[in-house]
C-alpha positions in Angstrom: 4.7 89.4 -15.0 6.5 91.9 -12.6 6.4 95.5 -11.2 9.9 96.1 -11.9 10.6 96.7 -8.2 11.0 93.2 -6.9 14.6 92.0 -6.3 16.5 89.6 -4.0 20.0 89.2 -2.8 21.3 85.9 -1.2 23.8 85.7 1.5 25.7 82.2 1.4 27.7 80.8 3.8 28.1 79.1 7.6 27.4 81.5 10.3 25.2 83.9 8.1 22.1 83.5 10.1 23.9 85.5 12.6 23.2 88.7 10.7 19.5 88.6 10.5 19.0 91.5 12.8 21.4 93.7 10.8 19.4 92.7 7.7 16.2 93.9 9.3 18.1 97.1 9.9 19.2 97.4 6.4 15.6 96.9 5.1 14.0 99.3 7.7 12.4 96.6 9.6 11.8 97.5 13.4 9.5 94.9 14.5 9.8 91.9 12.5 7.5 88.5 13.0 9.3 85.3 13.0 7.0 82.9 11.0 8.0 79.3 11.6 6.5 75.7 12.3 6.5 74.0 15.8 9.4 71.7 15.3 11.7 74.7 14.6 10.9 76.4 17.9 13.1 73.7 19.3 16.4 74.5 17.7 19.0 76.8 19.0 18.6 79.2 15.7 15.4 80.6 17.3 16.8 81.6 20.7 19.8 83.1 19.2 17.7 85.0 16.7 15.4 86.4 19.3 18.6 87.4 21.3 20.1 89.1 18.3 17.1 90.9 17.5 16.5 92.2 21.2 20.3 93.3 21.3 19.8 95.2 18.1 16.8 97.0 19.9 14.3 95.2 17.6 10.7 94.3 18.6 10.3 90.7 18.0 7.4 88.4 17.7 6.9 84.8 16.9 4.0 83.1 15.0 4.7 79.1 15.4 1.5 77.7 14.1 2.1 76.7 10.5 1.1 73.3 9.2 3.1 71.0 7.1 0.8 72.2 4.2 -0.1 75.7 5.2 -3.6 76.7 5.4 -5.8 79.5 4.7 -6.7 79.6 8.3 -3.0 79.4 9.2 -2.3 82.6 7.4 -5.4 84.3 8.7 -4.2 83.5 12.3 -0.5 84.8 11.5 -1.8 87.8 10.0 -3.7 88.6 13.2 -0.6 88.1 15.3 1.3 90.5 12.6 -1.4 92.9 12.9 -1.9 93.0 16.5 1.8 93.4 17.2 2.3 96.3 15.0 4.9 94.3 13.1 6.3 95.7 9.8 8.3 92.9 8.3 8.4 89.0 8.2 11.4 86.6 8.9 10.3 83.2 7.3 12.3 80.4 9.1 12.0 76.7 8.2 11.1 74.7 5.2 8.8 75.2 2.6 5.8 75.5 4.7 7.2 78.4 6.8 8.6 80.3 4.0 5.2 79.9 2.0 3.1 81.0 5.0 5.8 83.9 5.8 5.4 85.1 2.2 1.7 84.9 2.1 1.3 86.8 5.7 3.7 89.5 4.4 1.7 89.8 1.0 -1.8 90.1 3.2 -0.3 92.5 5.8 -1.9 95.5 4.4 -4.4 94.2 2.0 -8.4 94.5 2.5 -9.4 91.4 -0.1 -9.3 88.1 0.8 -6.2 85.9 0.3 -8.1 83.7 -2.5 -8.5 87.1 -4.6 -4.7 86.8 -5.3 -4.5 83.1 -6.7 -2.5 83.0 -9.6 -5.0 83.3 -12.2 -4.9 85.9 -15.2 -4.0 89.3 -13.7 -5.3 88.6 -10.2 -1.9 89.7 -8.9 -2.6 93.3 -10.1 -5.3 93.7 -7.4 -2.7 93.7 -4.8 -1.9 97.1 -2.7 1.8 97.2 -3.2 2.4 99.5 -0.5 0.8 97.1 2.0 3.3 94.3 1.4 5.8 93.9 4.1 9.4 93.4 3.4 10.3 89.6 3.8 13.8 87.9 4.9 13.8 84.1 4.2 15.9 81.8 6.3 15.4 78.3 4.8 16.5 75.3 7.3 16.4 72.7 4.5 17.4 71.9 1.0 14.1 70.7 -0.1 12.6 74.0 -1.3 13.0 77.0 -3.5 10.5 78.9 -1.9 13.1 81.3 -0.7 13.7 82.6 -4.2 10.0 82.2 -5.7 7.2 84.7 -6.1 4.4 82.5 -5.0 3.1 80.5 -2.0 1.1 77.5 -2.1 -1.5 77.5 0.3 -4.6 74.9 1.1 -8.2 75.9 0.7 -9.7 73.6 3.2 -13.2 74.7 2.2 -12.5 73.6 -1.4 -9.9 70.9 -0.6 -7.6 72.3 -3.1 -4.2 73.7 -3.0 -4.1 77.2 -4.5 -0.8 79.2 -5.7 -1.1 82.8 -4.4 1.3 85.1 -6.6 2.8 88.6 -6.5 6.2 89.6 -7.5 6.7 91.3 -4.1 6.4 87.9 -2.3 10.1 87.5 -3.4 12.0 87.9 -0.2 14.2 90.9 -0.2 16.9 89.2 1.6 17.6 85.1 1.6 19.9 84.0 4.6 21.4 80.6 3.2 23.3 79.3 6.0 24.3 75.6 5.5 24.9 75.1 9.1 21.2 75.3 10.0 20.5 71.9 7.9 23.3 70.0 10.1 20.9 69.2 13.0 18.0 67.9 10.9 17.1 64.2 11.1 18.6 61.8 8.3 15.2 60.8 7.1 14.2 64.7 6.7 17.4 65.3 4.9 16.9 62.4 2.6 13.4 63.6 2.0 14.2 67.2 0.9 16.9 66.0 -1.2 14.6 63.8 -3.1 12.1 66.6 -3.2 14.6 69.0 -4.6 15.5 66.3 -7.1 12.2 65.5 -8.3 11.5 69.5 -8.8 14.4 69.5 -11.1 13.2 66.3 -13.0 9.8 68.1 -13.4 11.3 71.1 -15.0 13.5 68.8 -17.1 10.5 66.7 -18.5 7.9 69.4 -18.7 6.9 69.8 -22.5 6.2 73.4 -21.7 9.7 74.4 -20.7 11.0 77.8 -21.4 14.4 78.9 -22.1 15.6 79.6 -18.5 14.4 76.2 -17.3 16.1 74.3 -20.0 19.3 76.2 -19.4 19.0 75.2 -15.7 
């Protein structure tokens, strides 16, 4: 399913992270919100990103309250930060949790329905007010997720103790900054874990009986 409007572009290469502010300008984002997790806040990339955005004349904010398994409450808090700061776009920076949370916050930016109304069941995605979805720039820092090129987020519903898939085609980031240098400073155990994560996703697609032609080709 799709709206026909969604597309993404990937900028791949060392140093590409230095072009995030320019990408905001291209997408018409004037006040981006960085969505990330606490551990990422300690990395130099955050300070550099803040400096670049401020130099470019962009308003910039940070929400760093994303849990390892992002919850509905995380999205609510991040959404409040987004709205109170009058932000108009999301820079999702980090691993899969940050990317999923950033995409969900961008989806909810202009919605009146609750998050769970957009669970990937039937045609729930058609409930989304598409004009209310904020543009997304994804900057992954690990190799263990494909969320930067996906149209869904996995969010934990703590009341039901269930992980829910929230889906809409416009959750696909408009731009992906894929800079391998961002993975260099990761601890060895995290690098190994994310590599195994990527491998397990590939094995899952290979072994699933309900494969489709694209998955088989990959």
